[in-house]
PyMOL Python script that loads the backbone (N, CA, C, O; Angstrom):
from pymol import cmd

cmd.read_pdbstr("""\
ATOM      1  N   UNK A   1     106.910 118.571  91.688  1.00  0.00           N
ATOM      2  CA  UNK A   1     106.100 118.796  90.505  1.00  0.00           C
ATOM      3  C   UNK A   1     104.667 119.115  90.933  1.00  0.00           C
ATOM      4  O   UNK A   1     104.132 118.496  91.853  1.00  0.00           O
ATOM      5  N   UNK A   2     104.066 120.070  90.266  1.00  0.00           N
ATOM      6  CA  UNK A   2     102.695 120.459  90.585  1.00  0.00           C
ATOM      7  C   UNK A   2     101.801 120.205  89.371  1.00  0.00           C
ATOM      8  O   UNK A   2     102.241 120.286  88.225  1.00  0.00           O
ATOM      9  N   UNK A   3     100.553 119.899  89.651  1.00  0.00           N
ATOM     10  CA  UNK A   3      99.561 119.652  88.604  1.00  0.00           C
ATOM     11  C   UNK A   3      98.480 120.714  88.721  1.00  0.00           C
ATOM     12  O   UNK A   3      98.063 121.072  89.822  1.00  0.00           O
ATOM     13  N   UNK A   4      98.033 121.211  87.582  1.00  0.00           N
ATOM     14  CA  UNK A   4      97.032 122.271  87.552  1.00  0.00           C
ATOM     15  C   UNK A   4      95.629 121.687  87.479  1.00  0.00           C
ATOM     16  O   UNK A   4      95.343 120.838  86.635  1.00  0.00           O
ATOM     17  N   UNK A   5      94.757 122.148  88.367  1.00  0.00           N
ATOM     18  CA  UNK A   5      93.347 121.772  88.403  1.00  0.00           C
ATOM     19  C   UNK A   5      92.519 123.046  88.322  1.00  0.00           C
ATOM     20  O   UNK A   5      93.034 124.148  88.511  1.00  0.00           O
ATOM     21  N   UNK A   6      91.227 122.881  88.039  1.00  0.00           N
ATOM     22  CA  UNK A   6      90.303 124.013  88.078  1.00  0.00           C
ATOM     23  C   UNK A   6      89.387 123.825  89.272  1.00  0.00           C
ATOM     24  O   UNK A   6      88.675 122.824  89.362  1.00  0.00           O
ATOM     25  N   UNK A   7      89.402 124.784  90.187  1.00  0.00           N
ATOM     26  CA  UNK A   7      88.553 124.759  91.362  1.00  0.00           C
ATOM     27  C   UNK A   7      87.250 125.496  91.031  1.00  0.00           C
ATOM     28  O   UNK A   7      87.258 126.698  90.766  1.00  0.00           O
ATOM     29  N   UNK A   8      86.145 124.767  91.049  1.00  0.00           N
ATOM     30  CA  UNK A   8      84.851 125.326  90.658  1.00  0.00           C
ATOM     31  C   UNK A   8      84.350 126.351  91.679  1.00  0.00           C
ATOM     32  O   UNK A   8      83.744 127.353  91.298  1.00  0.00           O
ATOM     33  N   UNK A   9      84.591 126.114  92.954  1.00  0.00           N
ATOM     34  CA  UNK A   9      84.127 127.056  93.979  1.00  0.00           C
ATOM     35  C   UNK A   9      84.858 128.393  93.892  1.00  0.00           C
ATOM     36  O   UNK A   9      84.239 129.451  93.998  1.00  0.00           O
ATOM     37  N   UNK A  10      86.173 128.342  93.700  1.00  0.00           N
ATOM     38  CA  UNK A  10      86.980 129.562  93.601  1.00  0.00           C
ATOM     39  C   UNK A  10      86.894 130.199  92.215  1.00  0.00           C
ATOM     40  O   UNK A  10      87.193 131.382  92.050  1.00  0.00           O
ATOM     41  N   UNK A  11      86.484 129.408  91.216  1.00  0.00           N
ATOM     42  CA  UNK A  11      86.432 129.829  89.817  1.00  0.00           C
ATOM     43  C   UNK A  11      87.808 130.271  89.327  1.00  0.00           C
ATOM     44  O   UNK A  11      87.955 131.308  88.680  1.00  0.00           O
ATOM     45  N   UNK A  12      88.822 129.449  89.655  1.00  0.00           N
ATOM     46  CA  UNK A  12      90.178 129.731  89.201  1.00  0.00           C
ATOM     47  C   UNK A  12      91.000 128.446  89.183  1.00  0.00           C
ATOM     48  O   UNK A  12      90.636 127.448  89.804  1.00  0.00           O
ATOM     49  N   UNK A  13      92.108 128.494  88.463  1.00  0.00           N
ATOM     50  CA  UNK A  13      93.009 127.357  88.401  1.00  0.00           C
ATOM     51  C   UNK A  13      93.877 127.338  89.644  1.00  0.00           C
ATOM     52  O   UNK A  13      94.298 128.382  90.142  1.00  0.00           O
ATOM     53  N   UNK A  14      94.143 126.122  90.145  1.00  0.00           N
ATOM     54  CA  UNK A  14      94.981 125.957  91.328  1.00  0.00           C
ATOM     55  C   UNK A  14      96.079 124.945  91.034  1.00  0.00           C
ATOM     56  O   UNK A  14      95.889 124.018  90.246  1.00  0.00           O
ATOM     57  N   UNK A  15      97.221 125.129  91.670  1.00  0.00           N
ATOM     58  CA  UNK A  15      98.348 124.208  91.538  1.00  0.00           C
ATOM     59  C   UNK A  15      98.377 123.324  92.788  1.00  0.00           C
ATOM     60  O   UNK A  15      98.355 123.822  93.913  1.00  0.00           O
ATOM     61  N   UNK A  16      98.428 122.001  92.574  1.00  0.00           N
ATOM     62  CA  UNK A  16      98.471 121.063  93.690  1.00  0.00           C
ATOM     63  C   UNK A  16      99.686 120.170  93.520  1.00  0.00           C
ATOM     64  O   UNK A  16      99.961 119.679  92.425  1.00  0.00           O
ATOM     65  N   UNK A  17     100.414 119.964  94.618  1.00  0.00           N
ATOM     66  CA  UNK A  17     101.618 119.148  94.595  1.00  0.00           C
ATOM     67  C   UNK A  17     101.276 117.710  94.199  1.00  0.00           C
ATOM     68  O   UNK A  17     100.258 117.168  94.629  1.00  0.00           O
ATOM     69  N   UNK A  18     102.121 117.104  93.388  1.00  0.00           N
ATOM     70  CA  UNK A  18     101.840 115.767  92.859  1.00  0.00           C
ATOM     71  C   UNK A  18     101.791 114.698  93.947  1.00  0.00           C
ATOM     72  O   UNK A  18     101.214 113.633  93.726  1.00  0.00           O
ATOM     73  N   UNK A  19     102.378 114.952  95.113  1.00  0.00           N
ATOM     74  CA  UNK A  19     102.321 113.970  96.196  1.00  0.00           C
ATOM     75  C   UNK A  19     100.910 113.838  96.775  1.00  0.00           C
ATOM     76  O   UNK A  19     100.607 112.851  97.444  1.00  0.00           O
ATOM     77  N   UNK A  20     100.046 114.826  96.522  1.00  0.00           N
ATOM     78  CA  UNK A  20      98.670 114.808  97.028  1.00  0.00           C
ATOM     79  C   UNK A  20      97.662 114.404  95.954  1.00  0.00           C
ATOM     80  O   UNK A  20      96.453 114.480  96.173  1.00  0.00           O
ATOM     81  N   UNK A  21      98.163 113.972  94.789  1.00  0.00           N
ATOM     82  CA  UNK A  21      97.295 113.644  93.653  1.00  0.00           C
ATOM     83  C   UNK A  21      97.173 112.129  93.514  1.00  0.00           C
ATOM     84  O   UNK A  21      98.145 111.395  93.694  1.00  0.00           O
ATOM     85  N   UNK A  22      95.968 111.676  93.194  1.00  0.00           N
ATOM     86  CA  UNK A  22      95.675 110.260  93.022  1.00  0.00           C
ATOM     87  C   UNK A  22      95.309 109.995  91.565  1.00  0.00           C
ATOM     88  O   UNK A  22      94.562 110.763  90.958  1.00  0.00           O
ATOM     89  N   UNK A  23      95.839 108.902  91.003  1.00  0.00           N
ATOM     90  CA  UNK A  23      95.486 108.501  89.642  1.00  0.00           C
ATOM     91  C   UNK A  23      94.213 107.657  89.696  1.00  0.00           C
ATOM     92  O   UNK A  23      94.073 106.784  90.553  1.00  0.00           O
ATOM     93  N   UNK A  24      93.274 107.928  88.760  1.00  0.00           N
ATOM     94  CA  UNK A  24      92.005 107.198  88.736  1.00  0.00           C
ATOM     95  C   UNK A  24      91.693 106.789  87.308  1.00  0.00           C
ATOM     96  O   UNK A  24      91.808 107.591  86.381  1.00  0.00           O
ATOM     97  N   UNK A  25      91.297 105.532  87.136  1.00  0.00           N
ATOM     98  CA  UNK A  25      90.873 105.033  85.825  1.00  0.00           C
ATOM     99  C   UNK A  25      89.375 104.761  85.929  1.00  0.00           C
ATOM    100  O   UNK A  25      88.946 103.945  86.745  1.00  0.00           O
ATOM    101  N   UNK A  26      88.578 105.445  85.102  1.00  0.00           N
ATOM    102  CA  UNK A  26      87.123 105.326  85.149  1.00  0.00           C
ATOM    103  C   UNK A  26      86.659 104.498  83.953  1.00  0.00           C
ATOM    104  O   UNK A  26      86.866 104.880  82.802  1.00  0.00           O
ATOM    105  N   UNK A  27      86.027 103.356  84.243  1.00  0.00           N
ATOM    106  CA  UNK A  27      85.548 102.463  83.188  1.00  0.00           C
ATOM    107  C   UNK A  27      84.032 102.534  83.135  1.00  0.00           C
ATOM    108  O   UNK A  27      83.356 102.446  84.160  1.00  0.00           O
ATOM    109  N   UNK A  28      83.506 102.696  81.918  1.00  0.00           N
ATOM    110  CA  UNK A  28      82.072 102.856  81.749  1.00  0.00           C
ATOM    111  C   UNK A  28      81.642 102.077  80.511  1.00  0.00           C
ATOM    112  O   UNK A  28      82.399 101.976  79.546  1.00  0.00           O
ATOM    113  N   UNK A  29      80.446 101.534  80.536  1.00  0.00           N
ATOM    114  CA  UNK A  29      79.889 100.810  79.396  1.00  0.00           C
ATOM    115  C   UNK A  29      78.977 101.761  78.618  1.00  0.00           C
ATOM    116  O   UNK A  29      78.054 102.344  79.188  1.00  0.00           O
ATOM    117  N   UNK A  30      79.235 101.917  77.317  1.00  0.00           N
ATOM    118  CA  UNK A  30      78.422 102.821  76.499  1.00  0.00           C
ATOM    119  C   UNK A  30      77.107 102.153  76.103  1.00  0.00           C
ATOM    120  O   UNK A  30      76.909 100.960  76.331  1.00  0.00           O
ATOM    121  N   UNK A  31      76.217 102.938  75.508  1.00  0.00           N
ATOM    122  CA  UNK A  31      74.922 102.397  75.073  1.00  0.00           C
ATOM    123  C   UNK A  31      75.095 101.287  74.051  1.00  0.00           C
ATOM    124  O   UNK A  31      74.322 100.330  74.027  1.00  0.00           O
ATOM    125  N   UNK A  32      76.109 101.415  73.207  1.00  0.00           N
ATOM    126  CA  UNK A  32      76.371 100.417  72.179  1.00  0.00           C
ATOM    127  C   UNK A  32      77.061  99.171  72.691  1.00  0.00           C
ATOM    128  O   UNK A  32      77.281  98.229  71.929  1.00  0.00           O
ATOM    129  N   UNK A  33      77.402  99.150  73.955  1.00  0.00           N
ATOM    130  CA  UNK A  33      78.032  97.981  74.547  1.00  0.00           C
ATOM    131  C   UNK A  33      79.550  98.035  74.574  1.00  0.00           C
ATOM    132  O   UNK A  33      80.192  97.067  74.981  1.00  0.00           O
ATOM    133  N   UNK A  34      80.139  99.152  74.145  1.00  0.00           N
ATOM    134  CA  UNK A  34      81.597  99.280  74.167  1.00  0.00           C
ATOM    135  C   UNK A  34      82.060  99.754  75.542  1.00  0.00           C
ATOM    136  O   UNK A  34      81.367 100.510  76.222  1.00  0.00           O
ATOM    137  N   UNK A  35      83.225  99.302  75.926  1.00  0.00           N
ATOM    138  CA  UNK A  35      83.810  99.732  77.195  1.00  0.00           C
ATOM    139  C   UNK A  35      84.609 101.007  76.942  1.00  0.00           C
ATOM    140  O   UNK A  35      85.482 101.039  76.075  1.00  0.00           O
ATOM    141  N   UNK A  36      84.308 102.049  77.699  1.00  0.00           N
ATOM    142  CA  UNK A  36      85.003 103.337  77.591  1.00  0.00           C
ATOM    143  C   UNK A  36      85.862 103.521  78.839  1.00  0.00           C
ATOM    144  O   UNK A  36      85.394 103.339  79.963  1.00  0.00           O
ATOM    145  N   UNK A  37      87.117 103.883  78.624  1.00  0.00           N
ATOM    146  CA  UNK A  37      88.028 104.131  79.741  1.00  0.00           C
ATOM    147  C   UNK A  37      88.460 105.581  79.700  1.00  0.00           C
ATOM    148  O   UNK A  37      88.937 106.066  78.673  1.00  0.00           O
ATOM    149  N   UNK A  38      88.292 106.282  80.827  1.00  0.00           N
ATOM    150  CA  UNK A  38      88.753 107.678  80.962  1.00  0.00           C
ATOM    151  C   UNK A  38      89.790 107.716  82.066  1.00  0.00           C
ATOM    152  O   UNK A  38      89.671 107.030  83.082  1.00  0.00           O
ATOM    153  N   UNK A  39      90.793 108.520  81.848  1.00  0.00           N
ATOM    154  CA  UNK A  39      91.888 108.643  82.799  1.00  0.00           C
ATOM    155  C   UNK A  39      91.805 110.012  83.461  1.00  0.00           C
ATOM    156  O   UNK A  39      91.531 111.013  82.800  1.00  0.00           O
ATOM    157  N   UNK A  40      92.045 110.050  84.783  1.00  0.00           N
ATOM    158  CA  UNK A  40      91.901 111.314  85.509  1.00  0.00           C
ATOM    159  C   UNK A  40      92.851 111.362  86.695  1.00  0.00           C
ATOM    160  O   UNK A  40      93.353 110.343  87.168  1.00  0.00           O
ATOM    161  N   UNK A  41      93.077 112.592  87.156  1.00  0.00           N
ATOM    162  CA  UNK A  41      93.788 112.842  88.394  1.00  0.00           C
ATOM    163  C   UNK A  41      92.786 113.462  89.362  1.00  0.00           C
ATOM    164  O   UNK A  41      92.010 114.339  88.982  1.00  0.00           O
ATOM    165  N   UNK A  42      92.803 113.008  90.608  1.00  0.00           N
ATOM    166  CA  UNK A  42      91.897 113.548  91.624  1.00  0.00           C
ATOM    167  C   UNK A  42      92.697 114.022  92.816  1.00  0.00           C
ATOM    168  O   UNK A  42      93.741 113.459  93.145  1.00  0.00           O
ATOM    169  N   UNK A  43      92.194 115.071  93.465  1.00  0.00           N
ATOM    170  CA  UNK A  43      92.832 115.603  94.654  1.00  0.00           C
ATOM    171  C   UNK A  43      91.832 116.448  95.429  1.00  0.00           C
ATOM    172  O   UNK A  43      90.675 116.586  95.033  1.00  0.00           O
ATOM    173  N   UNK A  44      92.296 117.011  96.541  1.00  0.00           N
ATOM    174  CA  UNK A  44      91.486 117.911  97.357  1.00  0.00           C
ATOM    175  C   UNK A  44      92.266 119.202  97.521  1.00  0.00           C
ATOM    176  O   UNK A  44      93.435 119.180  97.905  1.00  0.00           O
ATOM    177  N   UNK A  45      91.623 120.335  97.230  1.00  0.00           N
ATOM    178  CA  UNK A  45      92.264 121.640  97.346  1.00  0.00           C
ATOM    179  C   UNK A  45      92.369 122.035  98.819  1.00  0.00           C
ATOM    180  O   UNK A  45      91.764 121.399  99.682  1.00  0.00           O
ATOM    181  N   UNK A  46      93.129 123.073  99.096  1.00  0.00           N
ATOM    182  CA  UNK A  46      93.349 123.533 100.476  1.00  0.00           C
ATOM    183  C   UNK A  46      92.070 123.940 101.192  1.00  0.00           C
ATOM    184  O   UNK A  46      92.002 123.869 102.419  1.00  0.00           O
ATOM    185  N   UNK A  47      91.045 124.370 100.435  1.00  0.00           N
ATOM    186  CA  UNK A  47      89.778 124.761 101.058  1.00  0.00           C
ATOM    187  C   UNK A  47      88.801 123.580 101.189  1.00  0.00           C
ATOM    188  O   UNK A  47      87.657 123.771 101.602  1.00  0.00           O
ATOM    189  N   UNK A  48      89.244 122.371 100.843  1.00  0.00           N
ATOM    190  CA  UNK A  48      88.421 121.175 100.986  1.00  0.00           C
ATOM    191  C   UNK A  48      87.640 120.789  99.752  1.00  0.00           C
ATOM    192  O   UNK A  48      86.899 119.806  99.780  1.00  0.00           O
ATOM    193  N   UNK A  49      87.782 121.534  98.668  1.00  0.00           N
ATOM    194  CA  UNK A  49      87.063 121.242  97.431  1.00  0.00           C
ATOM    195  C   UNK A  49      87.725 120.068  96.707  1.00  0.00           C
ATOM    196  O   UNK A  49      88.939 120.056  96.503  1.00  0.00           O
ATOM    197  N   UNK A  50      86.914 119.088  96.324  1.00  0.00           N
ATOM    198  CA  UNK A  50      87.430 117.976  95.531  1.00  0.00           C
ATOM    199  C   UNK A  50      87.595 118.452  94.096  1.00  0.00           C
ATOM    200  O   UNK A  50      86.687 119.061  93.530  1.00  0.00           O
ATOM    201  N   UNK A  51      88.760 118.174  93.504  1.00  0.00           N
ATOM    202  CA  UNK A  51      89.032 118.594  92.131  1.00  0.00           C
ATOM    203  C   UNK A  51      89.432 117.377  91.303  1.00  0.00           C
ATOM    204  O   UNK A  51      90.089 116.461  91.797  1.00  0.00           O
ATOM    205  N   UNK A  52      89.023 117.383  90.034  1.00  0.00           N
ATOM    206  CA  UNK A  52      89.326 116.308  89.100  1.00  0.00           C
ATOM    207  C   UNK A  52      89.831 116.915  87.808  1.00  0.00           C
ATOM    208  O   UNK A  52      89.324 117.939  87.348  1.00  0.00           O
ATOM    209  N   UNK A  53      90.832 116.276  87.225  1.00  0.00           N
ATOM    210  CA  UNK A  53      91.354 116.711  85.932  1.00  0.00           C
ATOM    211  C   UNK A  53      91.483 115.482  85.048  1.00  0.00           C
ATOM    212  O   UNK A  53      92.220 114.551  85.374  1.00  0.00           O
ATOM    213  N   UNK A  54      90.763 115.475  83.923  1.00  0.00           N
ATOM    214  CA  UNK A  54      90.861 114.389  82.970  1.00  0.00           C
ATOM    215  C   UNK A  54      92.114 114.579  82.128  1.00  0.00           C
ATOM    216  O   UNK A  54      92.515 115.708  81.842  1.00  0.00           O
ATOM    217  N   UNK A  55      92.734 113.462  81.730  1.00  0.00           N
ATOM    218  CA  UNK A  55      93.987 113.533  80.985  1.00  0.00           C
ATOM    219  C   UNK A  55      94.039 112.414  79.952  1.00  0.00           C
ATOM    220  O   UNK A  55      93.155 111.560  79.894  1.00  0.00           O
ATOM    221  N   UNK A  56      95.087 112.435  79.142  1.00  0.00           N
ATOM    222  CA  UNK A  56      95.277 111.388  78.138  1.00  0.00           C
ATOM    223  C   UNK A  56      95.886 110.148  78.794  1.00  0.00           C
ATOM    224  O   UNK A  56      96.407 110.219  79.907  1.00  0.00           O
ATOM    225  N   UNK A  57      95.818 109.030  78.106  1.00  0.00           N
ATOM    226  CA  UNK A  57      96.391 107.790  78.627  1.00  0.00           C
ATOM    227  C   UNK A  57      97.903 107.909  78.778  1.00  0.00           C
ATOM    228  O   UNK A  57      98.477 107.388  79.735  1.00  0.00           O
ATOM    229  N   UNK A  58      98.551 108.598  77.830  1.00  0.00           N
ATOM    230  CA  UNK A  58      99.999 108.780  77.881  1.00  0.00           C
ATOM    231  C   UNK A  58     100.405 109.598  79.113  1.00  0.00           C
ATOM    232  O   UNK A  58     101.357 109.246  79.810  1.00  0.00           O
ATOM    233  N   UNK A  59      99.680 110.689  79.377  1.00  0.00           N
ATOM    234  CA  UNK A  59      99.970 111.518  80.542  1.00  0.00           C
ATOM    235  C   UNK A  59      99.720 110.732  81.835  1.00  0.00           C
ATOM    236  O   UNK A  59     100.465 110.870  82.805  1.00  0.00           O
ATOM    237  N   UNK A  60      98.674 109.914  81.839  1.00  0.00           N
ATOM    238  CA  UNK A  60      98.328 109.077  82.983  1.00  0.00           C
ATOM    239  C   UNK A  60      99.447 108.087  83.287  1.00  0.00           C
ATOM    240  O   UNK A  60      99.828 107.905  84.443  1.00  0.00           O
ATOM    241  N   UNK A  61      99.973 107.447  82.239  1.00  0.00           N
ATOM    242  CA  UNK A  61     101.018 106.431  82.410  1.00  0.00           C
ATOM    243  C   UNK A  61     102.360 107.050  82.791  1.00  0.00           C
ATOM    244  O   UNK A  61     103.148 106.411  83.490  1.00  0.00           O
ATOM    245  N   UNK A  62     102.643 108.284  82.349  1.00  0.00           N
ATOM    246  CA  UNK A  62     103.910 108.938  82.647  1.00  0.00           C
ATOM    247  C   UNK A  62     103.943 109.592  84.011  1.00  0.00           C
ATOM    248  O   UNK A  62     105.012 109.996  84.471  1.00  0.00           O
ATOM    249  N   UNK A  63     102.796 109.708  84.677  1.00  0.00           N
ATOM    250  CA  UNK A  63     102.730 110.372  85.969  1.00  0.00           C
ATOM    251  C   UNK A  63     103.353 109.523  87.062  1.00  0.00           C
ATOM    252  O   UNK A  63     103.056 108.336  87.198  1.00  0.00           O
ATOM    253  N   UNK A  64     104.214 110.149  87.829  1.00  0.00           N
ATOM    254  CA  UNK A  64     104.775 109.486  89.012  1.00  0.00           C
ATOM    255  C   UNK A  64     104.834 110.516  90.134  1.00  0.00           C
ATOM    256  O   UNK A  64     105.095 111.695  89.893  1.00  0.00           O
ATOM    257  N   UNK A  65     104.591 110.067  91.345  1.00  0.00           N
ATOM    258  CA  UNK A  65     104.541 110.974  92.497  1.00  0.00           C
ATOM    259  C   UNK A  65     105.885 111.467  92.877  1.00  0.00           C
ATOM    260  O   UNK A  65     106.013 112.239  93.827  1.00  0.00           O
TER     261      UNK A  65
END
""", "prot")
cmd.dss("prot")
cmd.show_as("cartoon", "prot")
cmd.util.cbc("prot")
cmd.orient("prot")
């Protein structure tokens, strides 16, 4: 299975194999004091560019390598 990312240096979408993708949960405190959680996939493209793709919680939970 491959996941699509956008490579900013190449200015194009790239497909990266799911075995090279890492799941990341980003927790942040808002100005109002609420905890915000964002879900993302992170990887490194073949040219060494770090790529991140934000996703929904459902997609995050259903992802398996």
